[in-house]
C-alpha positions as CSV (number, residue, x, y, z in Angstrom):
1,X,-6.0,64.6,48.0
2,X,-5.0,66.2,44.5
3,X,-4.0,69.8,46.3
4,X,-1.2,68.2,48.0
5,X,0.2,66.6,44.8
6,X,2.8,69.3,44.1
7,X,3.6,69.0,47.8
8,X,4.2,64.9,47.8
9,X,5.8,65.2,43.8
10,X,8.7,67.5,45.1
11,X,9.7,65.3,47.9
12,X,8.5,61.8,46.5
13,X,11.9,60.5,45.8
14,X,13.2,61.9,48.7
15,X,10.5,60.4,50.9
16,X,11.3,57.0,49.4
17,X,14.6,57.1,50.4
18,X,13.6,58.6,54.1
19,X,10.3,56.1,55.0
20,X,12.6,53.1,53.6
21,X,15.2,54.5,56.0
22,X,12.4,55.2,58.5
23,X,11.1,51.6,58.8
24,X,15.3,50.1,59.1
25,X,16.0,52.5,61.8
26,X,12.3,51.7,63.8
27,X,13.4,47.6,63.6
28,X,17.1,47.8,63.5
29,X,17.9,50.7,66.6
30,X,21.6,51.2,67.4
31,X,20.9,49.4,70.6
32,X,19.6,45.9,70.6
33,X,16.5,45.6,72.6
34,X,16.1,45.3,75.9
35,X,19.9,46.4,76.4
36,X,20.7,48.6,78.4
37,X,22.9,51.2,76.6
38,X,24.9,54.1,78.6
39,X,23.9,57.3,77.6
40,X,25.4,60.6,77.7
41,X,24.1,63.5,79.9
42,X,20.4,64.7,78.4
43,X,20.1,67.7,76.3
44,X,16.8,69.5,75.3
45,X,15.1,72.0,74.0
46,X,11.8,73.3,73.0
47,X,10.1,76.1,70.4
48,X,6.8,77.0,69.6
49,X,6.1,77.8,65.2
50,X,2.9,80.3,64.7
51,X,0.8,78.3,62.6
52,X,-2.6,80.6,62.7
53,X,-4.5,80.6,59.5
54,X,-5.6,83.4,57.3
55,X,-9.2,84.7,57.5
56,X,-11.3,83.4,54.5
57,X,-9.7,79.6,54.7
58,X,-12.0,77.1,55.7
59,X,-12.5,75.8,59.5
60,X,-12.4,71.7,60.3
61,X,-14.1,69.9,62.8
62,X,-18.0,69.8,61.1
63,X,-20.2,68.4,58.3
64,X,-20.4,71.7,56.6
65,X,-18.2,73.6,55.5
66,X,-17.2,77.3,57.8
67,X,-14.8,79.8,57.7
68,X,-12.0,82.2,59.2
69,X,-13.7,85.5,60.2
70,X,-11.7,85.9,63.4
71,X,-8.8,84.8,65.3
72,X,-9.5,84.6,68.9
73,X,-6.0,82.7,69.4
74,X,-3.1,81.7,68.0
75,X,-2.1,78.1,66.7
76,X,0.8,76.7,67.3
77,X,3.0,74.2,66.8
78,X,5.1,72.9,69.6
79,X,7.9,70.7,70.0
80,X,9.9,69.0,72.4
81,X,13.4,68.0,71.3
82,X,15.5,64.9,73.6
83,X,19.3,64.6,73.4
84,X,21.5,61.7,75.3
85,X,24.1,61.3,73.2
86,X,22.6,58.1,71.5
87,X,19.2,58.9,70.0
88,X,17.3,62.2,69.5
89,X,13.8,62.8,69.4
90,X,11.4,65.0,68.9
91,X,8.1,65.2,69.4
92,X,5.3,67.9,68.4
93,X,1.5,68.6,68.8
94,X,-0.3,70.9,66.6
95,X,-3.2,73.4,66.8
96,X,-5.3,70.9,64.4
97,X,-8.4,68.9,64.1
98,X,-6.4,66.4,62.0
99,X,-3.5,66.6,60.1
100,X,-3.1,63.9,56.1
101,X,0.1,61.6,56.4
102,X,1.8,63.4,53.8
103,X,2.5,67.2,55.7
104,X,3.8,65.0,58.3
105,X,5.9,63.0,56.2
106,X,7.4,65.8,54.2
107,X,7.6,67.7,57.5
108,X,10.3,65.4,59.0
109,X,11.4,64.8,55.4
110,X,13.0,68.7,56.7
111,X,13.6,68.1,60.5
112,X,15.9,64.7,58.9
113,X,17.9,67.1,55.9
114,X,18.3,69.6,59.0
115,X,18.5,68.0,61.9
116,X,19.7,64.3,61.8
117,X,17.0,63.4,63.9
118,X,16.0,59.8,62.0
119,X,12.3,60.6,61.1
120,X,11.4,57.2,62.6
121,X,11.9,59.0,66.0
122,X,10.2,62.2,65.5
123,X,6.5,61.4,66.4
124,X,4.2,64.6,65.4
125,X,0.6,64.6,66.4
126,X,-2.8,66.8,65.8
127,X,-4.5,68.9,68.8
128,X,-7.8,67.9,67.8
129,X,-9.4,70.8,67.9
130,X,-12.5,71.5,65.6
131,X,-11.7,75.6,65.7
132,X,-8.6,75.2,63.4
133,X,-8.1,75.5,60.0
134,X,-8.7,72.8,57.8
135,X,-5.8,70.6,56.9
136,X,-7.2,67.6,55.7
137,X,-10.7,67.1,53.7
138,X,-13.9,65.6,55.9
139,X,-17.1,65.9,54.9
140,X,-17.5,69.2,52.9
141,X,-14.2,70.7,54.4
142,X,-11.4,71.1,51.6
143,X,-8.2,72.2,53.0
144,X,-6.5,75.4,51.5
145,X,-3.0,74.4,49.6
146,X,-1.4,77.6,50.3
147,X,-2.0,76.9,53.6
148,X,-1.1,72.9,53.7
149,X,2.5,73.8,52.5
150,X,2.8,76.7,54.9
151,X,1.3,74.6,58.1
152,X,4.2,71.3,56.6
153,X,7.2,74.2,56.4
154,X,5.9,75.7,60.0
155,X,5.5,72.1,62.2
156,X,9.3,71.6,61.0
157,X,10.7,75.1,62.1
158,X,9.1,74.2,65.1
159,X,11.2,71.2,65.7
160,X,14.5,73.2,64.1
161,X,13.3,75.4,66.9
162,X,14.4,73.7,69.6
163,X,16.7,71.5,68.1
164,X,18.6,74.8,68.0
165,X,17.9,75.4,71.8
166,X,19.2,71.5,72.9
167,X,21.1,72.2,76.7
168,X,22.1,70.6,79.4
169,X,18.9,69.0,80.5
170,X,17.4,67.2,83.3
171,X,14.1,64.8,82.9
172,X,11.0,63.2,84.7
173,X,7.3,62.1,84.4
174,X,3.7,61.3,86.6
175,X,0.4,60.5,86.0
176,X,-2.7,61.9,88.0
177,X,-6.1,61.8,87.2
178,X,-9.1,64.5,86.7
179,X,-12.4,62.3,85.9
180,X,-14.3,65.0,86.7
181,X,-14.1,65.8,82.7
182,X,-14.6,63.6,80.2
183,X,-17.4,60.8,80.0
184,X,-18.5,58.6,77.5
185,X,-20.2,59.9,74.6
186,X,-21.6,56.6,72.9
187,X,-24.9,55.9,75.0
188,X,-27.2,52.8,75.2
189,X,-31.3,54.1,74.8
190,X,-34.3,52.5,75.4
191,X,-36.1,51.3,71.7
192,X,-37.3,55.5,71.7
193,X,-34.1,57.0,71.8
194,X,-32.2,55.6,68.4
195,X,-33.0,56.7,65.2
196,X,-31.9,55.7,61.7
197,X,-28.4,56.0,60.3
198,X,-27.8,58.2,57.5
199,X,-28.0,54.5,55.2
200,X,-31.7,54.3,56.1
201,X,-30.5,51.1,58.9
202,X,-32.3,50.6,61.7
203,X,-29.4,48.3,63.7
204,X,-27.8,51.5,65.3
205,X,-27.5,49.5,69.1
206,X,-26.2,53.5,70.7
207,X,-26.2,56.6,70.1
208,X,-23.9,59.2,70.3
209,X,-24.6,62.2,71.7
210,X,-28.0,62.1,72.8
211,X,-29.5,64.2,74.5
212,X,-28.9,65.6,77.8
213,X,-31.1,64.0,81.2
214,X,-33.0,62.2,77.9
215,X,-35.5,59.7,79.5
216,X,-34.1,57.2,77.2
217,X,-30.4,56.9,78.4
218,X,-29.8,53.6,79.8
219,X,-26.1,54.1,80.4
220,X,-22.8,55.0,78.6
221,X,-21.3,51.5,75.6
222,X,-18.0,52.4,77.4
223,X,-15.7,53.8,80.4
224,X,-13.9,56.6,80.3
225,X,-9.9,57.1,81.0
226,X,-9.0,60.0,83.9
227,X,-5.7,59.9,83.4
228,X,-3.2,63.1,83.4
229,X,0.1,62.1,81.7
230,X,2.9,64.2,82.2
231,X,6.7,64.7,81.4
232,X,8.8,67.5,82.4
233,X,11.5,68.8,81.5
234,X,14.3,71.0,82.8
235,X,17.4,72.8,82.4
236,X,20.5,71.3,84.6
237,X,20.3,74.2,86.7
238,X,15.7,73.2,87.3
239,X,14.5,75.9,84.8
240,X,11.6,75.0,83.2
241,X,11.9,74.0,79.4
242,X,8.9,72.0,78.3
243,X,6.1,70.2,79.7
244,X,4.2,67.5,78.2
245,X,0.9,66.6,79.2
246,X,-1.5,63.8,78.0
247,X,-5.0,64.1,78.4
248,X,-8.0,61.8,76.4
249,X,-10.6,64.4,75.7
250,X,-12.2,64.8,72.1
251,X,-12.1,68.3,73.0
252,X,-14.4,70.9,74.7
253,X,-15.8,73.6,71.4
254,X,-17.3,76.2,72.6
255,X,-16.3,79.0,70.5
256,X,-17.4,82.0,68.9
257,X,-19.2,82.1,65.6
258,X,-16.1,81.8,62.7
259,X,-13.5,82.0,65.4
260,X,-10.1,80.0,64.6
261,X,-8.8,78.8,68.0
262,X,-6.5,76.2,69.6
263,X,-9.4,74.8,72.2
264,X,-8.7,73.7,75.7
265,X,-5.1,72.9,74.6
266,X,-3.5,75.8,73.4
267,X,-5.4,77.6,76.9
268,X,-3.7,74.4,79.0
269,X,-0.4,75.1,77.6
270,X,-0.9,79.0,78.1
271,X,-2.2,78.6,81.8
272,X,0.7,75.6,82.7
273,X,3.1,78.0,82.3
274,X,1.5,80.6,84.9
275,X,1.1,77.4,87.4
276,X,4.9,76.6,87.3
277,X,6.0,80.6,87.0
278,X,7.5,80.0,84.2
279,X,6.6,83.0,81.8
280,X,8.6,85.3,79.8
281,X,11.6,83.1,79.9
282,X,14.7,82.8,77.3
283,X,14.0,81.0,75.7
284,X,10.7,80.5,76.3
285,X,9.1,77.9,77.8
286,X,6.9,75.8,75.8
287,X,3.1,73.7,77.6
288,X,2.3,70.8,75.7
289,X,-1.2,68.8,75.9
290,X,-1.2,66.0,73.4
291,X,-4.4,63.9,73.1
292,X,-5.1,60.5,74.3
293,X,-7.6,58.3,73.9
294,X,-11.0,59.6,72.9
295,X,-12.5,58.9,70.0
296,X,-15.7,58.0,72.2
297,X,-15.4,60.4,75.0
298,X,-16.3,64.4,75.2
299,X,-16.9,66.1,78.0
300,X,-20.5,66.4,78.8
301,X,-22.1,64.7,81.4
302,X,-25.4,62.9,80.0
303,X,-26.9,62.5,83.2
304,X,-27.8,66.1,84.1
305,X,-29.3,69.0,82.4
306,X,-26.8,71.3,80.1
307,X,-26.3,74.4,81.7
308,X,-25.7,77.7,79.3
309,X,-22.2,78.7,78.6
310,X,-20.8,82.1,77.3
311,X,-18.2,81.0,74.1
312,X,-14.9,79.6,75.4
313,X,-16.1,80.0,79.2
314,X,-16.2,75.8,79.3
315,X,-12.7,75.1,78.0
316,X,-11.2,77.6,80.4
317,X,-12.9,75.2,83.2
318,X,-11.6,72.5,81.5
319,X,-7.9,73.5,80.5
320,X,-7.9,75.1,84.3
321,X,-8.9,72.0,85.6
322,X,-6.8,69.7,83.5
323,X,-3.6,72.0,84.5
324,X,-4.2,71.9,88.4
325,X,-4.0,68.1,88.3
326,X,-0.7,68.7,86.0
327,X,0.7,70.7,88.4
328,X,0.5,68.7,91.0
329,X,1.7,65.8,89.7
330,X,4.7,68.3,88.6
331,X,5.7,68.8,92.3
332,X,5.6,65.1,93.1
333,X,9.0,64.1,90.0
334,X,12.0,63.2,90.4
335,X,14.3,63.9,87.5
336,X,17.5,62.6,85.7
337,X,20.3,63.4,83.3
338,X,20.8,60.1,82.3
339,X,17.7,58.3,80.1
340,X,17.6,55.8,76.9
341,X,15.7,57.2,74.4
342,X,14.5,55.1,71.1
343,X,11.5,54.8,69.3
344,X,10.3,51.8,66.4
345,X,7.5,52.0,63.8
346,X,6.0,50.0,61.5
347,X,3.6,50.4,58.4
348,X,0.5,47.8,58.4
349,X,-1.6,47.4,55.8
350,X,-5.3,47.7,56.8
351,X,-8.5,47.3,54.1
352,X,-11.1,49.7,53.6
353,X,-14.9,49.3,54.1
354,X,-15.9,50.2,51.0
355,X,-19.5,50.3,49.4
356,X,-21.4,48.4,47.5
357,X,-21.9,48.9,43.8
358,X,-26.3,48.4,45.1
359,X,-25.2,50.9,48.1
360,X,-23.4,53.6,45.3
361,X,-25.7,53.7,43.1
362,X,-28.8,55.1,45.9
363,X,-25.6,57.7,47.0
364,X,-25.9,59.3,43.9
365,X,-30.0,59.1,43.0
366,X,-29.9,61.5,47.0
367,X,-27.1,63.6,45.5
368,X,-28.9,63.6,41.7
369,X,-32.0,64.8,43.6
370,X,-29.8,68.1,45.5
371,X,-30.6,71.8,44.8
372,X,-26.9,73.5,45.1
373,X,-23.8,72.4,46.1
374,X,-24.0,72.1,49.9
375,X,-25.3,69.1,50.7
376,X,-27.7,69.2,54.2
377,X,-29.3,66.9,55.4
378,X,-27.2,63.6,56.7
379,X,-28.9,61.3,54.1
380,X,-27.0,63.8,51.7
381,X,-23.6,64.0,53.0
382,X,-23.0,60.2,53.6
383,X,-23.9,60.0,50.2
384,X,-21.2,61.9,49.6
385,X,-19.2,59.8,51.9
386,X,-20.7,57.6,49.9
387,X,-19.1,58.0,46.4
388,X,-16.0,59.6,47.6
389,X,-15.1,56.1,49.3
390,X,-15.9,54.6,46.1
391,X,-13.1,55.6,44.7
392,X,-10.8,54.4,47.7
393,X,-8.2,51.1,47.5
394,X,-8.8,48.3,49.0
395,X,-6.1,49.0,51.4
396,X,-4.2,51.4,53.0
397,X,-0.9,51.6,54.9
398,X,-1.1,52.5,58.5
399,X,1.8,53.8,59.9
400,X,2.0,52.7,64.4
401,X,4.9,54.2,66.5
402,X,6.2,53.1,70.1
403,X,8.3,55.3,71.7
404,X,10.7,54.8,74.8
405,X,11.7,57.3,77.2
406,X,13.2,55.9,80.3
407,X,11.0,53.7,81.8
408,X,8.2,55.5,80.1
409,X,6.0,54.3,77.2
410,X,4.7,56.2,74.3
411,X,2.3,55.1,71.9
412,X,1.3,56.6,68.5
413,X,-1.6,55.7,65.9
414,X,-3.4,57.7,63.6
415,X,-6.9,57.3,64.1
416,X,-9.7,58.7,66.6
417,X,-8.8,56.6,69.0
418,X,-11.4,54.8,71.0
419,X,-10.3,54.8,74.7
420,X,-10.9,50.8,74.9
421,X,-7.8,50.3,73.1
422,X,-5.2,53.0,75.0
423,X,-6.4,50.9,78.0
424,X,-5.8,48.2,76.5
425,X,-2.5,49.2,75.2
426,X,-1.5,50.4,78.6
427,X,-2.2,47.0,80.2
428,X,-0.1,44.8,78.1
429,X,3.2,47.2,77.9
430,X,5.7,46.5,79.4
431,X,6.8,50.0,79.5
432,X,5.3,51.6,82.7
433,X,3.7,54.4,82.7
434,X,2.9,54.7,79.2
435,X,0.2,56.2,77.4
436,X,-1.1,56.9,73.6
437,X,-1.4,59.6,71.3
438,X,-4.0,59.7,68.8
439,X,-4.3,61.6,65.7
440,X,-0.2,60.8,65.4
441,X,2.2,60.8,62.0
442,X,-1.5,60.4,59.8
443,X,-5.2,60.8,59.9
444,X,-7.3,57.5,59.2
445,X,-10.5,58.0,60.7
446,X,-11.9,56.3,63.7
447,X,-10.5,53.8,65.7
448,X,-13.4,51.7,66.9
449,X,-13.3,48.3,68.2
450,X,-14.9,45.5,66.3
451,X,-17.6,44.9,69.2
452,X,-18.3,48.8,69.2
453,X,-19.1,48.3,65.3
454,X,-21.2,45.8,65.8
455,X,-23.1,48.5,68.1
456,X,-22.4,50.8,64.9
457,X,-23.7,54.6,65.8
458,X,-21.8,58.1,64.6
459,X,-18.2,56.6,65.0
460,X,-18.6,53.3,63.2
461,X,-20.6,55.2,59.7
462,X,-18.7,54.7,56.8
463,X,-17.3,58.0,55.4
464,X,-13.6,59.6,55.5
465,X,-13.1,60.3,59.0
466,X,-14.7,56.5,59.1
467,X,-13.4,53.9,56.6
468,X,-10.9,51.2,58.1
469,X,-11.9,47.6,57.9
470,X,-13.6,46.1,61.4
471,X,-10.7,44.0,62.5
472,X,-8.3,46.8,62.5
473,X,-8.4,47.7,66.1
474,X,-6.7,44.6,67.2
475,X,-4.6,44.1,64.1
476,X,-3.2,47.9,65.5
477,X,-2.6,46.8,69.1
478,X,-0.9,43.8,68.7
479,X,1.8,45.7,66.0
480,X,2.2,48.2,69.0
481,X,2.5,45.4,71.3
482,X,5.8,43.9,69.6
483,X,7.1,47.6,68.7
484,X,6.7,47.8,73.0
485,X,8.6,45.1,73.4
486,X,10.7,45.2,71.1
487,X,11.7,48.7,73.2
488,X,11.8,47.3,76.1
């Protein structure tokens, strides 16, 4: 990503220093794993930072490039900082489709230098709004370098502002369920419902986003996760400070043409503020919604015909349902002002599914016949992806993180994670309740299981959005399981 070189170069020496420290802090925390360190009373602060792009920049989330012509609603980085007198944590959600590790690393570097919060104890994640400014190059969308620099500063600003507002606080959590807004989007189909992939193969056994009510539908290729996880933070006297939700839904969409929007993640933040009567406070209440494991999950019930909706109508329906369930959970939360806070990080090296010489040669032949700079067919688009991936290294470093808040656990993965992986992590975690935040601390494309790789389909098609080795999921789960055990 040559447009990030100045950003990286300006802090390369510091970054090496920070991430050497990060690994030490992540592996050798102040207190040994399994211990129950004495903690002081909790302090917390929350804040937002406006990251709305200028008109004219690229919008992420499509195979072809589009430009922002209107701002429907402002985009934000939303931060929560917790301090128990022993450790501090920062949790950040960013209204973006996906964000490269270089941006998050640079923002963490600033946070560590300005607040003293270790980079290992900062979790930053994109929400996956498909109507936000492009921050990382995928398909034909290219980020604006000025916006990337602006985004980096503003993400760090959100944490610094939250840190400035630390005050005596109490925290609690709970889990609900909203099963009516999540559907697995990968389907087993009758033979007539399957199509060749963009590489000319006919080996796919499932189809992503098939036509609704199609007679060729057989059954979904995987489960859903209906959990609505909630962390609530209040001041010592009960004033709401922040609420962080987590829900495993890809995004909703249905925006106006050329519109920038935070999608239902932003609408959730607004609606939960209204539901708990926390609007217009000083300091302001911060509602946040992180994305769970939704690499194969969306909001479409494929069994029934579609209904025509006005722009933003479906977003409001989903945001209302999820916010109401979060509010129900909120009403039953018990709070404490003493809680263990800790985090672990690990970098693991994973293989890249690079194309072979014959595949690259075929792709170049396809591209040689394209007129103009825009790739239009799937065959052309994936030929472009094939050539791009031929320049990738054989392996990449993938950053993983586990966070402990009391007995609650959070895993952070820099991918679009299939729901089975989140369910497996939850089942093996010694910290309960537990949820996963995807697209966290970087971006490494889709993360299907090995079984889903055998089924094929869009999420497995080799591209800048899907390139990790077939066994990546099992290696990630094993590593995160170890981090969770260490935290406990």
